[in-house]
N, C-alpha and C positions, 0 to 999 in steps of 0.2 A: 893125067886126074888131080884136082886143089882140096885139101884136103882142109876141113875147120873142127880146129880144138877146143870142147864145150867144157868150162866148169861150173857147175850148176849147185846153185843154191840153195835149199826151198826140193819138197819130193811129196810134198804134201797131192790137193785137188789138180791144177794146175802143170806141178811137177811133173806127177808121175803122168799125167795124160799125153808134155810133151815128150816125156821121152817111147810111150807108146807112140804118138804121131812119127816122131824121128827113124822108131825099128821099123813101121809098115809105112814110109816113106825110103829108105835106104838104098834098096833096088833098083825103083826108082831114079833117084840122083843123082843116083854113079850113071847109071846106062844114059839117061837125058843131060847131065850137065858136067859128067866129068865130075859129081861132089864129093866127096866124097867124108862126112861129118864125124868125128868120134867124143862120144865123150871121157874125156880125161879124169874128170873130178866127180862127187858128190858129197851134199854134206846134206844132213838135216840138222836140228836142234842138239842131237845126244853125240853124233858119230861122222866120222868123215873118209871118205874113201878119194885114194886115187891109181889108177892104173896107165905108166903110159904107152901100152899095145892096147886101151881103146877100155870101158866098161862092158863085157857080158850082160847087154837091154833083155836080154831073156829074162834072167838072172839075176840083175842090179838089188832089189833088195836084200835074199839071203847073204848077197856082199860085201853091200852098204851094213850091218848089223853085225859085220865081224871086222866093220873097218876100227880106224882110231877112235878118240876122246876127240869129239869136236870141240879146235879152239880156232877159236877167227883169228889170229893173228898168222899165225902158225897157215890155215887154211891162204890167207893173202900173201902169204911171204911161198908157201911155194912155190902155187898157181904163177909167181910174178920170176920167179927165179927158175921154173923150168927155160923159160927162154925159147916157147914153141912159135912158129908160123902160124899167123891168121887164130891167136887164141881169142877164145866170149866167157866173156864171165855173165851167166843169167844169173838173175837175181826172181825169182820167184813167191819171198817171202811178205811181207808186210813188217819186217822190222826196219826198227830205226838205225842200232846197231849195223845192221846190212848193207842199208841204202849209205850211210857213212864212208865205207870203203868203197866206192863208184871213183873216186881223185886219184885216187893210187893204184889203179888198174886202168884209167885210162893214160896216163902221166906214164906209163911202161910198153905203151904201146895196145892195150889188151882193152876191146871193145867194151861195150855195156851195154845186154837187152835186158830190158828190166820190163815187168807190170807191176812193177812197187811203187805206187805215187809222191811218198814222202820226200825223195829226194827233190821234184820238180812241184809239188807244191808246199818244201816248207820255205824259210824268207827266200826273198829273191835274192839275196847274195850269192845264199847257199845252189840257187837255180843258176844265176849266171855265170857263176864262178866254172863247173861245171860243164855249159853250153864255153867257156870262153876254153878251157881247157883240154878239149875235144877237138876243137878246132886252132887250135895253136900247134897240139900234138896229129893233129892230124887223124886221127882215132875215133872211129864210133859210138857217137850215145846213143841208143835208139829207143824209148817209149812209145810206139804208137799203143799197147793195151790198156796205157795210162786214160785214156778219156775211152768209151763205146767198146772196150774188150778186145772186137779182132775185127771190129767195122776201121777203114780205113780213114777217121776224122783228122787227127791228128798231119798226118799224110796228104790231105786233101786240104785244108788248110792253107800248109805249107807251100802247098802250087800253087794255089788261090792268091799268096799273098807276094811270091818267087814271081809272077807272072803280070802280078802290077794292079794286082783286086786293091779295092779295099772293102774292107771289113764296115757295116753300119748299126748291125748287131749279131746276136746270137740267139734262136728260142728252142731249146731242147728239151728231152725227158731223158736224164745223160747213167739211172739207179732200175739199169732192168730188175731190180730186186722187188724192188717196191715198186717198181709199174707190176710186177706175178703180183703182187700183196695184195694194190689194190686191186686188178680186174679178177682175181677170186675173189675179192670180199663185197658179197653180192648178198649174203645173209646175216640178220644182227647175231651178237653174241658171236661172233667165226675169226675173228679179229687177230685174237693174240696164236690164234689156234693156226692161221696160214703164213700168220707168222715163221712161227715152231718149222712149220711143213718147209719154208723157205729156206731155211737155214738149215736142215737135213739132207734137200737137195742140191748144199754149196753153194748157192746164189746169191747169200747174203758173204758182207763181212765174216770173217770169226769171230768177232763181235756185233751183229744185227743192229748196236747201237748206233753204230759208226754208219751206218744204211739211212736206218729208222730216224738220226737225230739230224738231216740234212747237209750236215760234214759232210760224208764222202762227195755226194753233189759240186756242192762251193767246192773243193778240193779242183774237182775236173775243171770246174767253171774257172777258179783260179790261172790251171795252168793252160788253160786255153785262151787265155787273154793277155799271158805274159806269150805264144806262140803269136797274137797279134800286135807285141812290140810295147802291151802294157807292163810298167813296172809294180803293180799290184803285192800287195802284203793280202792271206787272207781277210785281216779285219775290212776290204774293200767291197767283201760277198755276203750281203746282207741272208740272213736265215730266218725266216718266220715259221717254226717249228709248228710242226700239225700233236706232238704229242705232247699231254701235260709231264709238268713240271716234277714229278713224283717218280716219271718215267726215265727222267731225264737222268737224272741224279743216284739208278743205282749202278750196286759193285758189280753185278755180278751176269750171267744170261740167265739165270731159277731167276735173278731177283726182276728181272728183266720181264723177263716171262708171267711169273707173278703181279706184277706193277700194270700191264698190259692188259689182264686178265681182271684186275680189280676197278681198272678204267676203263671198265669194254662201254659202259652208256656212252661218256667221251665220242668212241668210236662209231660208237650205230649211231649218233647225232651228225657225225659226218657224211655218213651211211645212204639217211633220210634226210636230209636236206641235198644233196644230188637229186635223188632218184625225185623229189615233188619237183625238182628244177627242170627234169631230165636231161642232165648233165651225167657227167662220167668223173670220177677223180685224178686226178692225174697229177703227179709231182716232177714241179717244172725249175728250172733253170732258165734265168735271161741274163741278159748281159748286151749293153747300149748304154754309151759313152761315159766307155773306162771302169761305169761300176755295175756286177754283176746281183742277182738276187735270187735267192732260193724259195720254194713257198708251195702249198697244196694247192692247187686252182682246181675249182667247178670247169669243166669242157664242155659244150656243146657241140652237137651231132655236125658244125660245118666246119670244124677244127679238125686239123692236119695230126692231131693230139685223138683223137676223139676215139678212132678202130688201131690205136695201135696194140698189138696182141701181147699178151702170156707177159716174159722177161726184154722183150724187145727196145732198145733203143731210137729215136729219132732227132736228129737234128736239121734244123733250120740254119743256115748262113744266106743272110742277108748283103749281098753287097752293091759294090758302085756296078757287077753286071748284073749279079742275079735280087735286082730293084723289090720288085711288084711283087714275081712268082721264084721263092727261093731255094738253093740249092739245097736237095735235102740227099738224110744221109740215113738211114733203116737199115734194122735190123739183128741178129740175139745181140741182146748185150750183155750180156750173164752168161754164166758156167763156165766148167774147166776149161769143156770141150774146145771151144771158141776163145778162152782167153790166149788157152796155148797152144791156137791154130794163128793166135798173132802173133806172139812170142816168135813160134818156127819162122813166118811175114818175116819176121825182121831180122832175127841170124840172114834169113835168106838174102838179104835185101844186100847186106856186107858181101 
């Protein structure tokens, strides 16, 4: 029986769903793979908890609430100093501070699995340094869920490149939240309401402006470009925002919601124009010849993107081998359950 020891930071929507999936699959993994997963540590913004025998996943919420006050330095040091075999640090946050810890773990042989896009979309030298440390110390650094949630986007791209294929261009709808919003934006004066619903359902980032501004899609395109081999920075991805400037400068979700409501005529016009032209609004990311762009487009019925439903993502890889007919990856690209399943899959890859 092989044991994997997990040290998890972030127990919100994705983190709590991940714990539920681990608990549900516990017997299956033991029976079919002789694999025992132990959650040794949990932490959120307030508390942290360690248990060498493994935290009971039926009672993790109450146990964590009684834990010690969270201190990032102490969490990192204790995780490293325990020297447990097959240790994995998991980041389910959107925290800059937590992402800055990855190198410390990788240098000590602790694998890192993350759905946090900050490290891989930071300055190229940060991304490259983590890849270098991972290779030098032979410690896995996995981040499949950085693009496409539970979809096998990064792994597929890596397999194409490793097998000698050349990527010519990428076209994609990479924001499940924005796709959900525009798929449901069918009536005038409803844009702000749909954004709020998407946030309540957990489809958006904690700050929906990250989705709506296009920065989230730009980060994903940046990561894909780096996986291809380009030493790009975020400024190499051009963002054409569909938001009015007043929405972009809001300082809180309350301000953002109010601004979206006040600017409803702007969004109504986008909807009316698309309907008049017999098209649908899709938020599209494109990468070609080393450069990327993000913009809202009117898509006609003959395009692959036209019938993309709800919160789905779609990625078209045009390559040397897949020229006129691209390799297509399509499926749910937002939501805690699919993101958690992607994190879980990365754990099992180890």
